[in-house]
PDB file as gemmi writes it, atoms N, CA and C in Angstrom:
CRYST1    1.000    1.000    1.000  90.00  90.00  90.00 P 1                      
ATOM      1  N   UNK A   1     -13.671  47.255 -10.413  1.00  0.00           N  
ATOM      2  CA  UNK A   1     -13.340  48.102  -9.278  1.00  0.00           C  
ATOM      3  C   UNK A   1     -12.482  47.292  -8.311  1.00  0.00           C  
ATOM      4  N   UNK A   2     -11.474  47.907  -7.803  1.00  0.00           N  
ATOM      5  CA  UNK A   2     -10.568  47.287  -6.858  1.00  0.00           C  
ATOM      6  C   UNK A   2     -11.308  47.023  -5.535  1.00  0.00           C  
ATOM      7  N   UNK A   3     -11.407  45.746  -5.159  1.00  0.00           N  
ATOM      8  CA  UNK A   3     -12.155  45.383  -3.957  1.00  0.00           C  
ATOM      9  C   UNK A   3     -11.526  45.927  -2.677  1.00  0.00           C  
ATOM     10  N   UNK A   4     -10.199  46.021  -2.659  1.00  0.00           N  
ATOM     11  CA  UNK A   4      -9.532  46.578  -1.478  1.00  0.00           C  
ATOM     12  C   UNK A   4      -9.886  48.059  -1.305  1.00  0.00           C  
ATOM     13  N   UNK A   5      -9.944  48.779  -2.411  1.00  0.00           N  
ATOM     14  CA  UNK A   5     -10.297  50.196  -2.356  1.00  0.00           C  
ATOM     15  C   UNK A   5     -11.738  50.372  -1.880  1.00  0.00           C  
ATOM     16  N   UNK A   6     -12.631  49.522  -2.369  1.00  0.00           N  
ATOM     17  CA  UNK A   6     -14.030  49.577  -1.934  1.00  0.00           C  
ATOM     18  C   UNK A   6     -14.128  49.274  -0.437  1.00  0.00           C  
ATOM     19  N   UNK A   7     -13.403  48.280   0.015  1.00  0.00           N  
ATOM     20  CA  UNK A   7     -13.415  47.937   1.442  1.00  0.00           C  
ATOM     21  C   UNK A   7     -12.865  49.087   2.280  1.00  0.00           C  
ATOM     22  N   UNK A   8     -11.776  49.704   1.839  1.00  0.00           N  
ATOM     23  CA  UNK A   8     -11.211  50.852   2.563  1.00  0.00           C  
ATOM     24  C   UNK A   8     -12.215  52.005   2.624  1.00  0.00           C  
ATOM     25  N   UNK A   9     -12.931  52.232   1.520  1.00  0.00           N  
ATOM     26  CA  UNK A   9     -13.931  53.300   1.492  1.00  0.00           C  
ATOM     27  C   UNK A   9     -15.069  53.005   2.475  1.00  0.00           C  
ATOM     28  N   UNK A  10     -15.508  51.769   2.496  1.00  0.00           N  
ATOM     29  CA  UNK A  10     -16.597  51.397   3.420  1.00  0.00           C  
ATOM     30  C   UNK A  10     -16.163  51.520   4.876  1.00  0.00           C  
ATOM     31  N   UNK A  11     -14.951  51.104   5.164  1.00  0.00           N  
ATOM     32  CA  UNK A  11     -14.439  51.217   6.535  1.00  0.00           C  
ATOM     33  C   UNK A  11     -14.313  52.678   6.929  1.00  0.00           C  
ATOM     34  N   UNK A  12     -13.808  53.516   6.021  1.00  0.00           N  
ATOM     35  CA  UNK A  12     -13.670  54.946   6.319  1.00  0.00           C  
ATOM     36  C   UNK A  12     -15.037  55.560   6.596  1.00  0.00           C  
ATOM     37  N   UNK A  13     -16.032  55.149   5.841  1.00  0.00           N  
ATOM     38  CA  UNK A  13     -17.382  55.650   6.032  1.00  0.00           C  
ATOM     39  C   UNK A  13     -17.946  55.190   7.373  1.00  0.00           C  
ATOM     40  N   UNK A  14     -17.698  53.938   7.735  1.00  0.00           N  
ATOM     41  CA  UNK A  14     -18.190  53.418   9.011  1.00  0.00           C  
ATOM     42  C   UNK A  14     -17.527  54.088  10.210  1.00  0.00           C  
ATOM     43  N   UNK A  15     -16.292  54.529  10.047  1.00  0.00           N  
ATOM     44  CA  UNK A  15     -15.583  55.189  11.136  1.00  0.00           C  
ATOM     45  C   UNK A  15     -16.006  56.643  11.328  1.00  0.00           C  
ATOM     46  N   UNK A  16     -16.791  57.149  10.404  1.00  0.00           N  
ATOM     47  CA  UNK A  16     -17.229  58.534  10.472  1.00  0.00           C  
ATOM     48  C   UNK A  16     -18.325  58.692  11.523  1.00  0.00           C  
ATOM     49  N   UNK A  17     -18.261  59.789  12.261  1.00  0.00           N  
ATOM     50  CA  UNK A  17     -19.251  60.039  13.317  1.00  0.00           C  
ATOM     51  C   UNK A  17     -20.476  60.792  12.818  1.00  0.00           C  
ATOM     52  N   UNK A  18     -20.357  61.460  11.688  1.00  0.00           N  
ATOM     53  CA  UNK A  18     -21.448  62.275  11.175  1.00  0.00           C  
ATOM     54  C   UNK A  18     -22.284  61.506  10.161  1.00  0.00           C  
ATOM     55  N   UNK A  19     -23.424  62.100   9.808  1.00  0.00           N  
ATOM     56  CA  UNK A  19     -24.321  61.480   8.833  1.00  0.00           C  
ATOM     57  C   UNK A  19     -23.669  61.414   7.456  1.00  0.00           C  
ATOM     58  N   UNK A  20     -22.883  62.440   7.144  1.00  0.00           N  
ATOM     59  CA  UNK A  20     -22.220  62.497   5.844  1.00  0.00           C  
ATOM     60  C   UNK A  20     -20.744  62.810   6.061  1.00  0.00           C  
ATOM     61  N   UNK A  21     -19.911  62.110   5.365  1.00  0.00           N  
ATOM     62  CA  UNK A  21     -18.472  62.308   5.449  1.00  0.00           C  
ATOM     63  C   UNK A  21     -18.121  63.613   4.756  1.00  0.00           C  
ATOM     64  N   UNK A  22     -17.223  64.367   5.340  1.00  0.00           N  
ATOM     65  CA  UNK A  22     -16.791  65.614   4.711  1.00  0.00           C  
ATOM     66  C   UNK A  22     -15.279  65.702   4.806  1.00  0.00           C  
ATOM     67  N   UNK A  23     -14.750  66.707   4.171  1.00  0.00           N  
ATOM     68  CA  UNK A  23     -13.314  66.896   4.212  1.00  0.00           C  
ATOM     69  C   UNK A  23     -12.604  66.194   3.081  1.00  0.00           C  
ATOM     70  N   UNK A  24     -11.318  66.016   3.263  1.00  0.00           N  
ATOM     71  CA  UNK A  24     -10.486  65.524   2.170  1.00  0.00           C  
ATOM     72  C   UNK A  24     -10.781  64.071   1.791  1.00  0.00           C  
ATOM     73  N   UNK A  25     -11.293  63.272   2.693  1.00  0.00           N  
ATOM     74  CA  UNK A  25     -11.593  61.877   2.372  1.00  0.00           C  
ATOM     75  C   UNK A  25     -12.918  61.693   1.636  1.00  0.00           C  
ATOM     76  N   UNK A  26     -13.814  62.646   1.769  1.00  0.00           N  
ATOM     77  CA  UNK A  26     -15.176  62.478   1.243  1.00  0.00           C  
ATOM     78  C   UNK A  26     -15.193  62.193  -0.253  1.00  0.00           C  
ATOM     79  N   UNK A  27     -14.391  62.899  -1.000  1.00  0.00           N  
ATOM     80  CA  UNK A  27     -14.446  62.762  -2.446  1.00  0.00           C  
ATOM     81  C   UNK A  27     -14.042  61.375  -2.919  1.00  0.00           C  
ATOM     82  N   UNK A  28     -12.924  60.857  -2.416  1.00  0.00           N  
ATOM     83  CA  UNK A  28     -12.508  59.535  -2.888  1.00  0.00           C  
ATOM     84  C   UNK A  28     -13.421  58.431  -2.361  1.00  0.00           C  
ATOM     85  N   UNK A  29     -13.925  58.603  -1.137  1.00  0.00           N  
ATOM     86  CA  UNK A  29     -14.820  57.585  -0.570  1.00  0.00           C  
ATOM     87  C   UNK A  29     -16.118  57.508  -1.368  1.00  0.00           C  
ATOM     88  N   UNK A  30     -16.765  58.657  -1.586  1.00  0.00           N  
ATOM     89  CA  UNK A  30     -18.050  58.634  -2.281  1.00  0.00           C  
ATOM     90  C   UNK A  30     -17.906  58.330  -3.767  1.00  0.00           C  
ATOM     91  N   UNK A  31     -16.801  58.740  -4.381  1.00  0.00           N  
ATOM     92  CA  UNK A  31     -16.573  58.356  -5.784  1.00  0.00           C  
ATOM     93  C   UNK A  31     -16.417  56.844  -5.905  1.00  0.00           C  
ATOM     94  N   UNK A  32     -15.689  56.264  -4.984  1.00  0.00           N  
ATOM     95  CA  UNK A  32     -15.484  54.814  -5.001  1.00  0.00           C  
ATOM     96  C   UNK A  32     -16.796  54.070  -4.794  1.00  0.00           C  
ATOM     97  N   UNK A  33     -17.549  54.470  -3.786  1.00  0.00           N  
ATOM     98  CA  UNK A  33     -18.800  53.785  -3.486  1.00  0.00           C  
ATOM     99  C   UNK A  33     -19.881  54.062  -4.534  1.00  0.00           C  
ATOM    100  N   UNK A  34     -19.847  55.234  -5.148  1.00  0.00           N  
ATOM    101  CA  UNK A  34     -20.773  55.560  -6.225  1.00  0.00           C  
ATOM    102  C   UNK A  34     -20.545  54.621  -7.416  1.00  0.00           C  
ATOM    103  N   UNK A  35     -19.305  54.293  -7.688  1.00  0.00           N  
ATOM    104  CA  UNK A  35     -18.993  53.385  -8.799  1.00  0.00           C  
ATOM    105  C   UNK A  35     -19.579  51.992  -8.553  1.00  0.00           C  
ATOM    106  N   UNK A  36     -19.689  51.605  -7.293  1.00  0.00           N  
ATOM    107  CA  UNK A  36     -20.229  50.292  -6.941  1.00  0.00           C  
ATOM    108  C   UNK A  36     -21.761  50.305  -6.904  1.00  0.00           C  
ATOM    109  N   UNK A  37     -22.340  51.357  -6.309  1.00  0.00           N  
ATOM    110  CA  UNK A  37     -23.791  51.442  -6.163  1.00  0.00           C  
ATOM    111  C   UNK A  37     -24.232  52.905  -6.290  1.00  0.00           C  
ATOM    112  N   UNK A  38     -24.418  53.383  -7.523  1.00  0.00           N  
ATOM    113  CA  UNK A  38     -24.698  54.811  -7.726  1.00  0.00           C  
ATOM    114  C   UNK A  38     -25.996  55.305  -7.099  1.00  0.00           C  
ATOM    115  N   UNK A  39     -27.045  54.513  -7.095  1.00  0.00           N  
ATOM    116  CA  UNK A  39     -28.322  54.982  -6.531  1.00  0.00           C  
ATOM    117  C   UNK A  39     -28.227  55.267  -5.031  1.00  0.00           C  
ATOM    118  N   UNK A  40     -27.418  54.488  -4.343  1.00  0.00           N  
ATOM    119  CA  UNK A  40     -27.281  54.657  -2.897  1.00  0.00           C  
ATOM    120  C   UNK A  40     -26.377  55.841  -2.551  1.00  0.00           C  
ATOM    121  N   UNK A  41     -25.332  56.049  -3.307  1.00  0.00           N  
ATOM    122  CA  UNK A  41     -24.308  57.025  -2.928  1.00  0.00           C  
ATOM    123  C   UNK A  41     -24.322  58.318  -3.729  1.00  0.00           C  
ATOM    124  N   UNK A  42     -25.261  58.479  -4.659  1.00  0.00           N  
ATOM    125  CA  UNK A  42     -25.294  59.683  -5.494  1.00  0.00           C  
ATOM    126  C   UNK A  42     -25.489  60.950  -4.659  1.00  0.00           C  
ATOM    127  N   UNK A  43     -26.424  60.916  -3.725  1.00  0.00           N  
ATOM    128  CA  UNK A  43     -26.730  62.094  -2.906  1.00  0.00           C  
ATOM    129  C   UNK A  43     -25.488  62.594  -2.173  1.00  0.00           C  
ATOM    130  N   UNK A  44     -24.793  61.693  -1.558  1.00  0.00           N  
ATOM    131  CA  UNK A  44     -23.620  62.098  -0.775  1.00  0.00           C  
ATOM    132  C   UNK A  44     -22.454  62.480  -1.664  1.00  0.00           C  
ATOM    133  N   UNK A  45     -22.340  61.855  -2.832  1.00  0.00           N  
ATOM    134  CA  UNK A  45     -21.294  62.271  -3.773  1.00  0.00           C  
ATOM    135  C   UNK A  45     -21.543  63.700  -4.239  1.00  0.00           C  
ATOM    136  N   UNK A  46     -22.783  64.041  -4.520  1.00  0.00           N  
ATOM    137  CA  UNK A  46     -23.100  65.412  -4.941  1.00  0.00           C  
ATOM    138  C   UNK A  46     -22.709  66.404  -3.849  1.00  0.00           C  
ATOM    139  N   UNK A  47     -23.010  66.096  -2.603  1.00  0.00           N  
ATOM    140  CA  UNK A  47     -22.605  66.970  -1.493  1.00  0.00           C  
ATOM    141  C   UNK A  47     -21.083  67.114  -1.442  1.00  0.00           C  
ATOM    142  N   UNK A  48     -20.365  66.014  -1.579  1.00  0.00           N  
ATOM    143  CA  UNK A  48     -18.899  66.061  -1.536  1.00  0.00           C  
ATOM    144  C   UNK A  48     -18.344  66.882  -2.691  1.00  0.00           C  
ATOM    145  N   UNK A  49     -18.945  66.753  -3.865  1.00  0.00           N  
ATOM    146  CA  UNK A  49     -18.485  67.520  -5.023  1.00  0.00           C  
ATOM    147  C   UNK A  49     -18.765  69.013  -4.848  1.00  0.00           C  
ATOM    148  N   UNK A  50     -19.935  69.348  -4.293  1.00  0.00           N  
ATOM    149  CA  UNK A  50     -20.237  70.762  -4.040  1.00  0.00           C  
ATOM    150  C   UNK A  50     -19.290  71.351  -2.995  1.00  0.00           C  
ATOM    151  N   UNK A  51     -18.937  70.568  -1.990  1.00  0.00           N  
ATOM    152  CA  UNK A  51     -17.947  71.021  -1.011  1.00  0.00           C  
ATOM    153  C   UNK A  51     -16.600  71.238  -1.682  1.00  0.00           C  
ATOM    154  N   UNK A  52     -16.223  70.331  -2.579  1.00  0.00           N  
ATOM    155  CA  UNK A  52     -14.943  70.440  -3.275  1.00  0.00           C  
ATOM    156  C   UNK A  52     -14.892  71.679  -4.162  1.00  0.00           C  
ATOM    157  N   UNK A  53     -16.016  72.037  -4.754  1.00  0.00           N  
ATOM    158  CA  UNK A  53     -16.075  73.236  -5.604  1.00  0.00           C  
ATOM    159  C   UNK A  53     -15.791  74.487  -4.779  1.00  0.00           C  
ATOM    160  N   UNK A  54     -16.208  74.485  -3.526  1.00  0.00           N  
ATOM    161  CA  UNK A  54     -16.003  75.640  -2.636  1.00  0.00           C  
ATOM    162  C   UNK A  54     -14.620  75.642  -1.983  1.00  0.00           C  
ATOM    163  N   UNK A  55     -13.834  74.619  -2.225  1.00  0.00           N  
ATOM    164  CA  UNK A  55     -12.526  74.495  -1.596  1.00  0.00           C  
ATOM    165  C   UNK A  55     -11.557  75.558  -2.108  1.00  0.00           C  
ATOM    166  N   UNK A  56     -10.724  76.083  -1.226  1.00  0.00           N  
ATOM    167  CA  UNK A  56      -9.702  77.036  -1.668  1.00  0.00           C  
ATOM    168  C   UNK A  56      -8.684  76.402  -2.620  1.00  0.00           C  
ATOM    169  N   UNK A  57      -8.596  75.083  -2.615  1.00  0.00           N  
ATOM    170  CA  UNK A  57      -7.644  74.405  -3.500  1.00  0.00           C  
ATOM    171  C   UNK A  57      -7.987  74.596  -4.980  1.00  0.00           C  
ATOM    172  N   UNK A  58      -9.263  74.812  -5.291  1.00  0.00           N  
ATOM    173  CA  UNK A  58      -9.667  75.004  -6.684  1.00  0.00           C  
ATOM    174  C   UNK A  58     -10.219  76.406  -6.940  1.00  0.00           C  
ATOM    175  N   UNK A  59     -10.049  77.296  -5.984  1.00  0.00           N  
ATOM    176  CA  UNK A  59     -10.600  78.652  -6.115  1.00  0.00           C  
ATOM    177  C   UNK A  59     -10.081  79.355  -7.369  1.00  0.00           C  
ATOM    178  N   UNK A  60      -8.845  79.140  -7.717  1.00  0.00           N  
ATOM    179  CA  UNK A  60      -8.243  79.788  -8.887  1.00  0.00           C  
ATOM    180  C   UNK A  60      -8.178  78.866 -10.093  1.00  0.00           C  
ATOM    181  N   UNK A  61      -8.925  77.778 -10.055  1.00  0.00           N  
ATOM    182  CA  UNK A  61      -8.914  76.793 -11.143  1.00  0.00           C  
ATOM    183  C   UNK A  61     -10.341  76.591 -11.670  1.00  0.00           C  
ATOM    184  N   UNK A  62     -10.813  77.510 -12.510  1.00  0.00           N  
ATOM    185  CA  UNK A  62     -12.200  77.409 -12.971  1.00  0.00           C  
ATOM    186  C   UNK A  62     -12.491  76.134 -13.765  1.00  0.00           C  
ATOM    187  N   UNK A  63     -11.525  75.629 -14.502  1.00  0.00           N  
ATOM    188  CA  UNK A  63     -11.754  74.385 -15.256  1.00  0.00           C  
ATOM    189  C   UNK A  63     -11.912  73.190 -14.309  1.00  0.00           C  
ATOM    190  N   UNK A  64     -11.192  73.188 -13.213  1.00  0.00           N  
ATOM    191  CA  UNK A  64     -11.338  72.116 -12.216  1.00  0.00           C  
ATOM    192  C   UNK A  64     -12.709  72.204 -11.552  1.00  0.00           C  
ATOM    193  N   UNK A  65     -13.140  73.431 -11.226  1.00  0.00           N  
ATOM    194  CA  UNK A  65     -14.479  73.597 -10.645  1.00  0.00           C  
ATOM    195  C   UNK A  65     -15.557  73.168 -11.637  1.00  0.00           C  
ATOM    196  N   UNK A  66     -15.342  73.478 -12.918  1.00  0.00           N  
ATOM    197  CA  UNK A  66     -16.295  73.074 -13.950  1.00  0.00           C  
ATOM    198  C   UNK A  66     -16.392  71.548 -14.023  1.00  0.00           C  
ATOM    199  N   UNK A  67     -15.260  70.871 -13.983  1.00  0.00           N  
ATOM    200  CA  UNK A  67     -15.258  69.400 -14.037  1.00  0.00           C  
ATOM    201  C   UNK A  67     -15.978  68.811 -12.823  1.00  0.00           C  
ATOM    202  N   UNK A  68     -15.758  69.378 -11.649  1.00  0.00           N  
ATOM    203  CA  UNK A  68     -16.442  68.898 -10.446  1.00  0.00           C  
ATOM    204  C   UNK A  68     -17.957  69.102 -10.544  1.00  0.00           C  
ATOM    205  N   UNK A  69     -18.366  70.258 -11.052  1.00  0.00           N  
ATOM    206  CA  UNK A  69     -19.798  70.531 -11.190  1.00  0.00           C  
ATOM    207  C   UNK A  69     -20.441  69.649 -12.255  1.00  0.00           C  
ATOM    208  N   UNK A  70     -19.731  69.371 -13.322  1.00  0.00           N  
ATOM    209  CA  UNK A  70     -20.269  68.471 -14.343  1.00  0.00           C  
ATOM    210  C   UNK A  70     -20.417  67.054 -13.794  1.00  0.00           C  
ATOM    211  N   UNK A  71     -19.456  66.634 -12.982  1.00  0.00           N  
ATOM    212  CA  UNK A  71     -19.570  65.322 -12.330  1.00  0.00           C  
ATOM    213  C   UNK A  71     -20.768  65.299 -11.387  1.00  0.00           C  
ATOM    214  N   UNK A  72     -20.982  66.391 -10.659  1.00  0.00           N  
ATOM    215  CA  UNK A  72     -22.131  66.479  -9.750  1.00  0.00           C  
ATOM    216  C   UNK A  72     -23.439  66.429 -10.531  1.00  0.00           C  
ATOM    217  N   UNK A  73     -23.489  67.112 -11.672  1.00  0.00           N  
ATOM    218  CA  UNK A  73     -24.701  67.092 -12.496  1.00  0.00           C  
ATOM    219  C   UNK A  73     -24.994  65.679 -12.985  1.00  0.00           C  
ATOM    220  N   UNK A  74     -23.960  64.954 -13.359  1.00  0.00           N  
ATOM    221  CA  UNK A  74     -24.138  63.567 -13.793  1.00  0.00           C  
ATOM    222  C   UNK A  74     -24.641  62.700 -12.637  1.00  0.00           C  
ATOM    223  N   UNK A  75     -24.101  62.918 -11.456  1.00  0.00           N  
ATOM    224  CA  UNK A  75     -24.496  62.112 -10.293  1.00  0.00           C  
ATOM    225  C   UNK A  75     -25.946  62.376  -9.885  1.00  0.00           C  
ATOM    226  N   UNK A  76     -26.429  63.602 -10.085  1.00  0.00           N  
ATOM    227  CA  UNK A  76     -27.818  63.893  -9.696  1.00  0.00           C  
ATOM    228  C   UNK A  76     -28.815  63.066 -10.499  1.00  0.00           C  
ATOM    229  N   UNK A  77     -28.425  62.645 -11.690  1.00  0.00           N  
ATOM    230  CA  UNK A  77     -29.323  61.819 -12.504  1.00  0.00           C  
ATOM    231  C   UNK A  77     -29.606  60.468 -11.852  1.00  0.00           C  
ATOM    232  N   UNK A  78     -28.721  60.024 -10.979  1.00  0.00           N  
ATOM    233  CA  UNK A  78     -28.894  58.729 -10.293  1.00  0.00           C  
ATOM    234  C   UNK A  78     -29.751  58.845  -9.044  1.00  0.00           C  
ATOM    235  N   UNK A  79     -30.029  60.053  -8.602  1.00  0.00           N  
ATOM    236  CA  UNK A  79     -30.819  60.234  -7.388  1.00  0.00           C  
ATOM    237  C   UNK A  79     -32.282  59.933  -7.683  1.00  0.00           C  
ATOM    238  N   UNK A  80     -32.924  59.267  -6.767  1.00  0.00           N  
ATOM    239  CA  UNK A  80     -34.312  58.835  -6.923  1.00  0.00           C  
ATOM    240  C   UNK A  80     -35.256  59.920  -6.413  1.00  0.00           C  
ATOM    241  N   UNK A  81     -36.135  60.402  -7.268  1.00  0.00           N  
ATOM    242  CA  UNK A  81     -37.102  61.435  -6.873  1.00  0.00           C  
ATOM    243  C   UNK A  81     -37.996  60.990  -5.727  1.00  0.00           C  
ATOM    244  N   UNK A  82     -38.385  59.726  -5.729  1.00  0.00           N  
ATOM    245  CA  UNK A  82     -39.305  59.234  -4.701  1.00  0.00           C  
ATOM    246  C   UNK A  82     -38.634  59.066  -3.342  1.00  0.00           C  
ATOM    247  N   UNK A  83     -37.369  58.682  -3.351  1.00  0.00           N  
ATOM    248  CA  UNK A  83     -36.679  58.404  -2.088  1.00  0.00           C  
ATOM    249  C   UNK A  83     -35.881  59.593  -1.565  1.00  0.00           C  
ATOM    250  N   UNK A  84     -35.627  60.579  -2.411  1.00  0.00           N  
ATOM    251  CA  UNK A  84     -34.782  61.697  -1.997  1.00  0.00           C  
ATOM    252  C   UNK A  84     -35.515  63.024  -2.181  1.00  0.00           C  
ATOM    253  N   UNK A  85     -36.143  63.529  -1.121  1.00  0.00           N  
ATOM    254  CA  UNK A  85     -36.896  64.777  -1.250  1.00  0.00           C  
ATOM    255  C   UNK A  85     -36.002  65.997  -1.501  1.00  0.00           C  
ATOM    256  N   UNK A  86     -34.696  65.860  -1.266  1.00  0.00           N  
ATOM    257  CA  UNK A  86     -33.771  66.969  -1.459  1.00  0.00           C  
ATOM    258  C   UNK A  86     -33.201  67.023  -2.875  1.00  0.00           C  
ATOM    259  N   UNK A  87     -33.549  66.059  -3.716  1.00  0.00           N  
ATOM    260  CA  UNK A  87     -33.013  66.019  -5.070  1.00  0.00           C  
ATOM    261  C   UNK A  87     -33.257  67.320  -5.837  1.00  0.00           C  
ATOM    262  N   UNK A  88     -34.495  67.865  -5.855  1.00  0.00           N  
ATOM    263  CA  UNK A  88     -34.706  69.105  -6.611  1.00  0.00           C  
ATOM    264  C   UNK A  88     -33.807  70.250  -6.139  1.00  0.00           C  
ATOM    265  N   UNK A  89     -33.619  70.359  -4.819  1.00  0.00           N  
ATOM    266  CA  UNK A  89     -32.770  71.411  -4.285  1.00  0.00           C  
ATOM    267  C   UNK A  89     -31.314  71.223  -4.730  1.00  0.00           C  
ATOM    268  N   UNK A  90     -30.830  69.986  -4.675  1.00  0.00           N  
ATOM    269  CA  UNK A  90     -29.455  69.724  -5.090  1.00  0.00           C  
ATOM    270  C   UNK A  90     -29.273  69.931  -6.590  1.00  0.00           C  
ATOM    271  N   UNK A  91     -30.236  69.491  -7.373  1.00  0.00           N  
ATOM    272  CA  UNK A  91     -30.157  69.697  -8.829  1.00  0.00           C  
ATOM    273  C   UNK A  91     -30.108  71.186  -9.139  1.00  0.00           C  
ATOM    274  N   UNK A  92     -30.961  71.972  -8.484  1.00  0.00           N  
ATOM    275  CA  UNK A  92     -30.956  73.416  -8.701  1.00  0.00           C  
ATOM    276  C   UNK A  92     -29.642  74.052  -8.295  1.00  0.00           C  
ATOM    277  N   UNK A  93     -29.086  73.624  -7.172  1.00  0.00           N  
ATOM    278  CA  UNK A  93     -27.807  74.180  -6.719  1.00  0.00           C  
ATOM    279  C   UNK A  93     -26.692  73.869  -7.712  1.00  0.00           C  
ATOM    280  N   UNK A  94     -26.652  72.635  -8.182  1.00  0.00           N  
ATOM    281  CA  UNK A  94     -25.614  72.239  -9.147  1.00  0.00           C  
ATOM    282  C   UNK A  94     -25.785  73.006 -10.452  1.00  0.00           C  
ATOM    283  N   UNK A  95     -27.007  73.030 -10.977  1.00  0.00           N  
ATOM    284  CA  UNK A  95     -27.238  73.703 -12.256  1.00  0.00           C  
ATOM    285  C   UNK A  95     -26.995  75.205 -12.171  1.00  0.00           C  
ATOM    286  N   UNK A  96     -27.375  75.809 -11.062  1.00  0.00           N  
ATOM    287  CA  UNK A  96     -27.135  77.245 -10.871  1.00  0.00           C  
ATOM    288  C   UNK A  96     -25.634  77.549 -10.889  1.00  0.00           C  
ATOM    289  N   UNK A  97     -24.874  76.778 -10.126  1.00  0.00           N  
ATOM    290  CA  UNK A  97     -23.422  77.002 -10.086  1.00  0.00           C  
ATOM    291  C   UNK A  97     -22.763  76.683 -11.422  1.00  0.00           C  
ATOM    292  N   UNK A  98     -23.238  75.643 -12.066  1.00  0.00           N  
ATOM    293  CA  UNK A  98     -22.691  75.251 -13.361  1.00  0.00           C  
ATOM    294  C   UNK A  98     -22.948  76.332 -14.413  1.00  0.00           C  
ATOM    295  N   UNK A  99     -24.150  76.847 -14.456  1.00  0.00           N  
ATOM    296  CA  UNK A  99     -24.491  77.905 -15.406  1.00  0.00           C  
ATOM    297  C   UNK A  99     -23.685  79.172 -15.139  1.00  0.00           C  
ATOM    298  N   UNK A 100     -23.583  79.549 -13.874  1.00  0.00           N  
ATOM    299  CA  UNK A 100     -22.822  80.755 -13.516  1.00  0.00           C  
ATOM    300  C   UNK A 100     -21.353  80.608 -13.893  1.00  0.00           C  
ATOM    301  N   UNK A 101     -20.780  79.453 -13.648  1.00  0.00           N  
ATOM    302  CA  UNK A 101     -19.369  79.251 -13.974  1.00  0.00           C  
ATOM    303  C   UNK A 101     -19.157  79.236 -15.481  1.00  0.00           C  
ATOM    304  N   UNK A 102     -20.060  78.595 -16.219  1.00  0.00           N  
ATOM    305  CA  UNK A 102     -19.937  78.587 -17.689  1.00  0.00           C  
ATOM    306  C   UNK A 102     -20.039  79.995 -18.249  1.00  0.00           C  
ATOM    307  N   UNK A 103     -20.944  80.815 -17.715  1.00  0.00           N  
ATOM    308  CA  UNK A 103     -21.063  82.215 -18.154  1.00  0.00           C  
ATOM    309  C   UNK A 103     -19.797  82.987 -17.832  1.00  0.00           C  
ATOM    310  N   UNK A 104     -19.233  82.733 -16.662  1.00  0.00           N  
ATOM    311  CA  UNK A 104     -17.985  83.402 -16.270  1.00  0.00           C  
ATOM    312  C   UNK A 104     -16.853  83.015 -17.214  1.00  0.00           C  
ATOM    313  N   UNK A 105     -16.762  81.730 -17.543  1.00  0.00           N  
ATOM    314  CA  UNK A 105     -15.710  81.280 -18.449  1.00  0.00           C  
ATOM    315  C   UNK A 105     -15.915  81.819 -19.863  1.00  0.00           C  
ATOM    316  N   UNK A 106     -17.163  81.855 -20.307  1.00  0.00           N  
ATOM    317  CA  UNK A 106     -17.450  82.416 -21.639  1.00  0.00           C  
ATOM    318  C   UNK A 106     -17.122  83.897 -21.690  1.00  0.00           C  
ATOM    319  N   UNK A 107     -17.428  84.604 -20.614  1.00  0.00           N  
ATOM    320  CA  UNK A 107     -17.129  86.038 -20.546  1.00  0.00           C  
ATOM    321  C   UNK A 107     -15.643  86.325 -20.513  1.00  0.00           C  
ATOM    322  N   UNK A 108     -14.891  85.389 -19.942  1.00  0.00           N  
ATOM    323  CA  UNK A 108     -13.435  85.564 -19.853  1.00  0.00           C  
ATOM    324  C   UNK A 108     -12.731  85.012 -21.084  1.00  0.00           C  
ATOM    325  N   UNK A 109     -13.499  84.403 -21.987  1.00  0.00           N  
ATOM    326  CA  UNK A 109     -12.911  83.855 -23.205  1.00  0.00           C  
ATOM    327  C   UNK A 109     -12.085  82.611 -22.985  1.00  0.00           C  
ATOM    328  N   UNK A 110     -12.414  81.831 -21.958  1.00  0.00           N  
ATOM    329  CA  UNK A 110     -11.651  80.610 -21.666  1.00  0.00           C  
ATOM    330  C   UNK A 110     -12.334  79.397 -22.214  1.00  0.00           C  
TER     331      UNK A 110                                                      
END                                                                             
């Protein structure tokens, strides 16, 4: 992993005023930090991915939404049941959206 990119991600996170970074920077920041320490950053990466799925930028791109949801499903596996009481809720949200999108794609023959 590029150390400069990791440092930039950490600085961007430190400059954030909220508990969780959102918006256009969230995805690259949490993906970068997840690669370095997945157990710590999985929860926030899942939130960023779910936000990205709802973005108008991918509204007409079901395959892109599918890829984001599959990445979120993979990230939920790194979340600790004991330390993260919201894990079941996030897993359910990801799986629900993933199943619905797969059914939609199967129905459309894509």
